[in-house]
Structure formats: C-alpha cells, structure tokens
Phi, psi and omega in degrees: 000124184293123179289146177279163179293145181278072177285170179301320179298318179294318179301316179298322182296308183285334177299315179295319185293333183260359190297333181251006185290131178272136181279062181213146179298128181306316185298325182277345180273068190229122180296343178272007179302131183288154175290145179290152173286155180297154176289156177286131170230131181094198186254143177232153172230146180200167174284314183229126171255127176252125181254116180118126182253033168264193183303317185301311179290320182295315178297321180298314180296317182295312182293325178301318179287327177291323178292320183215094183301339180276350182293134181271112188240134174238139174237132175241141179229133185294328176238256177232148181306128175080007187285335184265228187304326184292341178251003186240353188282180183281351179079023174271113181256095187267148175290332186299132174265354192240021183058049178098155184291324181297316179295317179294320180293324180289328187262325184226062185300327182285340183251357194297323179297317179290323177298321177296318179296316179295323177295318178296318177298320180297317178295321175301318181293325176297315179299320178294321179294322177302317180286315185296321183258009179053051180281107184278084187228023177055043183290123178225118180270077189264346186082185184213148175241123168274121185252147174262133177241004175226150181304319182293330177291323178297317178297319180293320179296319180296316180294322180293318177298321178295320178297317178297320178299315181297328182268003180072028184245011186253026189298328183245016183244151181220134175277134179242129174281183186301316181295317183292319182289325179286340171291332178281311178217129188269096171230133178293348182273348186277124182250340179188173178202156173238113188262115171266107191283331189235351191270006180218136170245153175250146181204171174272110190295321180293318178297327176296313180299315181294322178294320177296322177299314179298319179297318178299315181298319180297328181275359175101007175291135175269118185249128176240120177258168187052042182225078178292142174275121189262317182220156179228129179207155176296147177212105182059231180276357182232216182226161177228140177238132177262139176239172184303326185235018181185196180205159181225129173255133184218148175291320181222153181226135174246126182258116177241044186271346173052249188286341180282149188307125183292146173291345171262101193298328182291347179279340190298328183288350184274348180231151170228151177276130173241125184270129182242150187227153183212156174239154173229129180279169166293163177300137179281147175282168177300321180293319179294319177298320179296327180294329182254356182072244177059038185294332184265358168061027178295154166289152181229148172209141178270169194262009178287162172297314172269090193257160172253149169236144184205151185197165175267141173273175180298330179259024172064036163272161172252122168273132183228113185219177176101209180070283177287134172230108192255121175256118179280137180305132180091352176067034182272147175256113184224147183298327183294342178282350182286350183233124184215087184303325181294328175287321177301321179297316177300312183298319179296318179298316180294324180301312183285340171291320179288317184235070180299336180290351178261020176310131180101345175295144181246154177262137181259336183219144177215128187204170176217178178185165184269137174254135177277102187259134172239169191287349176249004174076345183236163192299151171234163190219162176179178178230165177212169177053051175065030179085005180277343181234134175236154179216155172219137181199174174083029184290342170055046171091349178246040184270353183302317177266317189291340179296331177293319175298318178299325177297316177300319179298312181300318180293322174300314181297318180293331178280352182070024183267140170266104182246175176301323180295311184287346178274350181294142175300323178302325180276324185283332184251148180256159174287171173288138178287160175280146179286166176290167174288151005273007186292323180297310182297317181297315180295319179293318179298317179295322179294316178300316179298318182293320179295317178297322179294320178298322179299328182262003180233046173066022179082004182289127183268131183281182184300321180298313181294323179295324177292318177298319178300318184296324182266005178071027179253161178188186180208119187207153175253000000 
C-alpha cells in the first residue's frame, strides 16, 4: 500500500491516534493470562525434553503425549509460555507450510501439490485440536484476501491466479476485481484481490499458547517456566541440559527455541531476527463497522514487498501490522527493539490512508517482536548428537500454523522414522546460512532498499533482487 506523504495534517492525525497507545502486545495485555508454572529446581529425568514454550515446543509436547500417553515429557521455557513471537503475532493461522504458494512453487515445484495437501491437513488438525482440547482462542476459519493497491499489483494477482488455475492449485482461490474486493472490505485503495476462502484461520495467538499449555498439563506434561536451558551435552545413552537451578536428563530432546540462540551452535547461522511491528485500535462502533463493511471477517494483506497485514479481533478492533521489517546489526535479540515509535507513526499514517472513513479512531496498543527469519522464508529441520536432538526453526512469520507440522517432523526425526514428512526435500535440505557481519547487515539493507524501490517502480526487480532470486535468497517478514 503506497504510503501517503507525511504532511502536517497527517502528523497531527497519527499523533492524536497514538497518544494513548500502550507499548505492550494487545494479546498479552489480558487479565485472564494464566500464572506461570514454577521454575525447575533440582534434577529431573524424562523420556523427552522440549526446550521452548512457544508454539513449536507446545505442539511438540502435546503431540508427543497424544502419540504415546505413557511417554514422560518435560517442557522448559526461559520466561513465560507465549511471551515472545507466539504471543505477539497477528494471529493468522495459515495452511501454507512454505510461506505462501509462490515461495513453495519456486523452491519445491515437484512437491508443491503434496505440500499444499499436507498444509491443508495440518490446518484441519489444528481446528480439531482446538475443539478436542477446548482451546479458547477465538478460532475463526475466515480465509484471507491478498489485496492490490497499485495497478501493477492488480495485474500480477490476475496473472498469478491464472497460473495457479493452469497448475491445478487454485481450488479454493478466487480473483476479485476492484468492485468485488470493495464489496468485501471498503477501502478506496483496493484495486483487486485474491481470496483464499479456506486456507487461513484467524485466532488470538496468546490464548492459543495458553490453551496449549493447559492441554499439555492435563495430559501430564511437566512444564517449568522461568527456566532457561543453558547448556546441552551428551550424558550416557541420552542428553543432559543444565538450567540455572537444576538439570534435566532426557533420552531425546526437541528444540523449539526458534529465534533465540540454538543449543546446537551450528544452527545459529541459519536464522536472523527481523523485528515486526503492529498497532491495535480501540473497538469499532457499529457505525464504523458499517462504514468499512468487512462482514465476513477475512484476514487481509496487501501485495507490496513492504506489505501490511490486518484483521479484526473478536471484539472488533483492527490489528494493523507489517511494512517495516527491521534487522538490528549483529542479529541481537533485545527487549528495547520491541518498541519503535517511528514505525508506529508510519503504520498509523498508512492505516488512515487505507481507511479514511475511520478518521478519529485511536490505537490502544503498539508493539513489536522478533521473527526468526531464514533465507528461504520457511522452516528447516535437522538432528544433532546422533539423532538424540531434533530442531525446527526459520518459520519467518508464518509459524502459527506451520509449527504444528514442524512438531510432527521433529518427533518423526527423534523416532528415527522415515515418514512422508521426513522424506520431503523441504525437510531434508537446509537453506543457505547468513554470512557473518558486516556482510549480513549490508546484504539485508541492500535487499530492503531494493524491495522498497520495486514497490515504487511498478514491481520491477533490480539486478540485486534478480541475483538473490537466482541463488534462492531473500528477505521477507
């Protein structure tokens, strides 16, 4: 979506809209937030140790118990369950395992039909788990519309839909012209849309994490919060992890730490943190909702390289995020990067460009968080220590759904099983690692500049982007 010029009027507009915004993730600012489980003190033994209390670790622990109720499972989390990316994201739970169909088709054309089927099955299983475990997370399978806000984007969406149709991959998608897309959501900036009717659900991300934690506890998983895993080493026939006040011996270990430094050091070069930011409005009135339509509550995202994503919450607030994707030099994850007022100002200005009829709406929350980004945008997997340790990382912003698939992959790998999942090229091969500094920062900065330039030059990709495409590298939030 093309940002408007920062005129004095616009500055005044977004200044007022942000004046009361709290610098905390809306989803985590919930009086119903559960109390953390006690930290581990002393020594523990278990069959499976899961490190990380985000979606990746929670799904792994839950599915491990569902596969084998007698398996002794422990999960440790360095702070509190769901506090990082799993509690800060937009709540888009996509079927795609490949960070979108275009990325999957470009990287795994021979497997893409099966990857799409596996992704759809995975989303179905998430929906079944929500019902089976009574996960109170505002789950709505509403679908998503990718909208064009520039003429070249409309042409690209139409051509892409035709390509998908020709390849037999457009079964649940529909191209919408300007009139049709504005019938769904009324924005003067929308020129076309591609509607995925079944491949995306919306949910409350923090409530999903908290619900998964409760489900794990009910099935007998021992959960320790405020218990960072400090070291990993072989111990007899298994492995041992040291924590600040104790230790855990386990036959097998699954690492779901994502953007935080992996206990398997050679994995660290494959991910970098990219900081993403979002705003949440106050609840809209009935009149405001009528002004924008949005009766079917689909998730929305625009088609620019620097894109926005937006959706309605259960209480009819609008979450508005994306556009800026900030990589800190050195790839460090720090709390001070979670708050970025200059990005909030941009996002607020872009919001009112999209929805001028919502003039006067105020934002109640503004926040950011780190995304574990890898060079192919979608998760990678592997094992260490002779197959006793498995890991999954690099979900690049689409982990709400894909982490459940990643949990299945890690459990397959730890079992030493050759399954359909572990036989996939996507699972067997890793992305290219990021180079050391200053090359990583320079390359990412040049890519960001090039992507922004393409957005303002009819989508034309310069020599740098074409070279990145050729080598299968990229930068995306």
